[in-house]
C-alpha positions as a Markdown table, in Angstrom:
| # | Residue | x | y | z |
|---|---|---|---|---|
| 1 | Met | 0.3 | 0.1 | -0.1 |
| 2 | Ser | 1.2 | 3.5 | -0.9 |
| 3 | Leu | 2.3 | 5.5 | 1.7 |
| 4 | Ser | 1.4 | 8.7 | -0.2 |
| 5 | Arg | -2.0 | 7.4 | -0.8 |
| 6 | Asn | -2.6 | 7.1 | 3.0 |
| 7 | Leu | -1.4 | 10.5 | 3.5 |
| 8 | Ser | -2.9 | 11.7 | 0.8 |
| 9 | Leu | -6.4 | 10.5 | 2.3 |
| 10 | Tyr | -5.5 | 11.6 | 5.6 |
| 11 | Arg | -4.8 | 15.3 | 4.8 |
| 12 | Gly | -7.9 | 15.1 | 2.7 |
| 13 | Leu | -10.1 | 14.2 | 5.4 |
| 14 | Leu | -8.6 | 16.5 | 8.0 |
| 15 | Arg | -8.8 | 19.6 | 5.6 |
| 16 | Glu | -12.5 | 18.7 | 5.1 |
| 17 | Val | -13.0 | 18.1 | 8.9 |
| 18 | His | -11.4 | 21.5 | 9.3 |
| 19 | Met | -13.6 | 23.4 | 6.9 |
| 20 | Gln | -16.8 | 21.9 | 7.8 |
| 21 | Tyr | -16.3 | 21.3 | 11.4 |
| 22 | Thr | -13.5 | 22.9 | 13.4 |
| 23 | Lys | -13.4 | 26.2 | 11.5 |
| 24 | Ala | -17.4 | 26.5 | 11.2 |
| 25 | Ala | -18.2 | 25.6 | 14.3 |
| 26 | Asn | -15.1 | 26.6 | 16.2 |
| 27 | Asn | -15.2 | 23.0 | 17.7 |
| 28 | Pro | -11.7 | 20.9 | 17.4 |
| 29 | Thr | -13.3 | 17.6 | 18.7 |
| 30 | Phe | -13.7 | 16.0 | 15.1 |
| 31 | Ala | -10.3 | 16.8 | 13.9 |
| 32 | Gln | -8.8 | 15.3 | 17.0 |
| 33 | Glu | -11.1 | 12.2 | 16.8 |
| 34 | Leu | -9.8 | 12.0 | 13.3 |
| 35 | Lys | -6.5 | 12.1 | 14.4 |
| 36 | Ala | -6.8 | 9.8 | 17.0 |
| 37 | Ile | -8.2 | 7.2 | 14.9 |
| 38 | Tyr | -5.2 | 7.5 | 12.7 |
| 39 | Arg | -2.9 | 7.4 | 15.3 |
| 40 | Asn | -4.6 | 4.1 | 16.5 |
| 41 | Asn | -4.4 | 2.5 | 13.1 |
| 42 | Gln | -0.6 | 3.6 | 12.4 |
| 43 | Asn | 0.8 | 0.1 | 13.1 |
| 44 | Ile | -1.5 | -1.8 | 10.9 |
| 45 | Gln | 0.6 | -3.7 | 8.5 |
| 46 | Asp | -2.0 | -5.9 | 6.6 |
| 47 | Pro | -2.7 | -4.8 | 3.2 |
| 48 | Ser | -6.6 | -5.9 | 3.1 |
| 49 | Lys | -6.8 | -4.2 | 6.2 |
| 50 | Ile | -5.2 | -0.8 | 4.9 |
| 51 | Glu | -7.3 | -1.2 | 1.8 |
| 52 | Ala | -10.5 | -1.5 | 3.8 |
| 53 | Leu | -9.7 | 1.4 | 5.9 |
| 54 | Asn | -8.8 | 3.7 | 2.9 |
| 55 | Ser | -11.6 | 2.7 | 1.0 |
| 56 | Asn | -13.9 | 3.9 | 3.9 |
| 57 | Ala | -11.8 | 7.0 | 4.0 |
| 58 | Glu | -12.4 | 7.7 | 0.4 |
| 59 | Asn | -16.3 | 7.0 | 0.8 |
| 60 | Glu | -16.4 | 9.6 | 3.5 |
| 61 | Leu | -14.7 | 12.2 | 1.5 |
| 62 | Arg | -16.8 | 11.4 | -1.6 |
| 63 | Ala | -19.7 | 11.7 | 0.8 |
| 64 | Leu | -18.9 | 15.2 | 2.0 |
| 65 | Tyr | -18.0 | 16.3 | -1.3 |
| 66 | Ser | -21.4 | 15.2 | -2.8 |
| 67 | Ala | -23.3 | 16.7 | -0.1 |
| 68 | Ile | -21.4 | 20.3 | -0.4 |
| 69 | Val | -22.1 | 20.3 | -4.3 |
| 70 | Met | -25.8 | 19.0 | -4.2 |
| 71 | Glu | -26.3 | 21.8 | -1.3 |
| 72 | Gln | -24.8 | 24.4 | -3.5 |
| 73 | Lys | -27.0 | 23.1 | -6.5 |
| 74 | Arg | -30.0 | 23.3 | -4.4 |
| 75 | Lys | -29.2 | 27.0 | -3.0 |
| 76 | Ile | -28.5 | 28.1 | -6.7 |
| 77 | Glu | -32.1 | 26.5 | -8.0 |
| 78 | Leu | -34.1 | 28.0 | -5.1 |
| 79 | Ser | -32.4 | 31.4 | -5.7 |
| 80 | Ala | -33.6 | 31.1 | -9.5 |
| 81 | Asn | -37.1 | 30.3 | -8.2 |
| 82 | Arg | -37.4 | 32.7 | -6.2 |
| 83 | Val | -36.8 | 35.7 | -8.7 |
| 84 | Gly | -38.9 | 33.6 | -11.1 |
| 85 | Leu | -36.4 | 32.0 | -13.5 |
| 86 | Asn | -35.9 | 28.4 | -14.5 |
| 87 | Leu | -32.4 | 26.8 | -14.5 |
| 88 | Pro | -31.6 | 25.4 | -17.7 |
| 89 | Lys | -31.5 | 21.6 | -18.3 |
| 90 | Gln | -28.3 | 19.9 | -17.4 |
| 91 | Tyr | -26.7 | 18.3 | -20.2 |
| 92 | Asp | -27.3 | 14.3 | -20.4 |
| 93 | Pro | -24.4 | 12.6 | -22.4 |
| 94 | Glu | -26.5 | 9.3 | -22.5 |
| 95 | Asn | -29.6 | 11.1 | -23.8 |
| 96 | Pro | -28.6 | 14.3 | -25.7 |
| 97 | Gln | -31.1 | 16.8 | -27.1 |
| 98 | Pro | -30.7 | 19.3 | -29.6 |
| 99 | Leu | -30.9 | 23.4 | -28.2 |
| 100 | Gly | -34.2 | 24.8 | -28.4 |
| 101 | Gly | -36.5 | 22.0 | -28.5 |
| 102 | Ser | -36.9 | 18.7 | -30.3 |
| 103 | Asp | -36.5 | 20.2 | -33.8 |
| 104 | Thr | -34.1 | 23.1 | -34.2 |
| 105 | Ser | -34.2 | 23.3 | -38.0 |
| 106 | Ser | -35.1 | 26.3 | -40.2 |
| 107 | Glu | -38.0 | 24.7 | -41.6 |
| 108 | Ala | -39.3 | 23.9 | -38.1 |
| 109 | Ala | -38.9 | 27.6 | -37.1 |
| 110 | Ala | -40.6 | 28.5 | -40.3 |
| 111 | Ala | -43.3 | 26.2 | -39.9 |
| 112 | Ala | -43.8 | 27.5 | -36.6 |
| 113 | Ala | -43.9 | 31.1 | -37.3 |
| 114 | Gly | -46.5 | 30.2 | -40.2 |
| 115 | Glu | -43.8 | 30.8 | -43.2 |
| 116 | Lys | -43.7 | 28.3 | -46.1 |
| 117 | Tyr | -40.7 | 27.9 | -48.3 |
């Protein structure tokens, strides 16, 4: 197991805990708990156990980041709704849609306007 990967995960978790809990709530308890967990597990040599701990740490980071991103998207959506705007639909690579509706050709635009060629 890579020591650099372990340190990277630890630093990422510590940074996130600091931003979300220590700094925001002025409460060092979560950072102290995280440090204690890593200290208690620092002598583990079994690669499968280390991999399981790293996977758990990565899942925690993903959960924290996805929650932050979803919260930000929701705030933007609520702000737009408050002033009477709708956010554009997000691009879906599995189901691409043309811009401006189902058919954006000049013939369709002319037909909608009542013009003929």
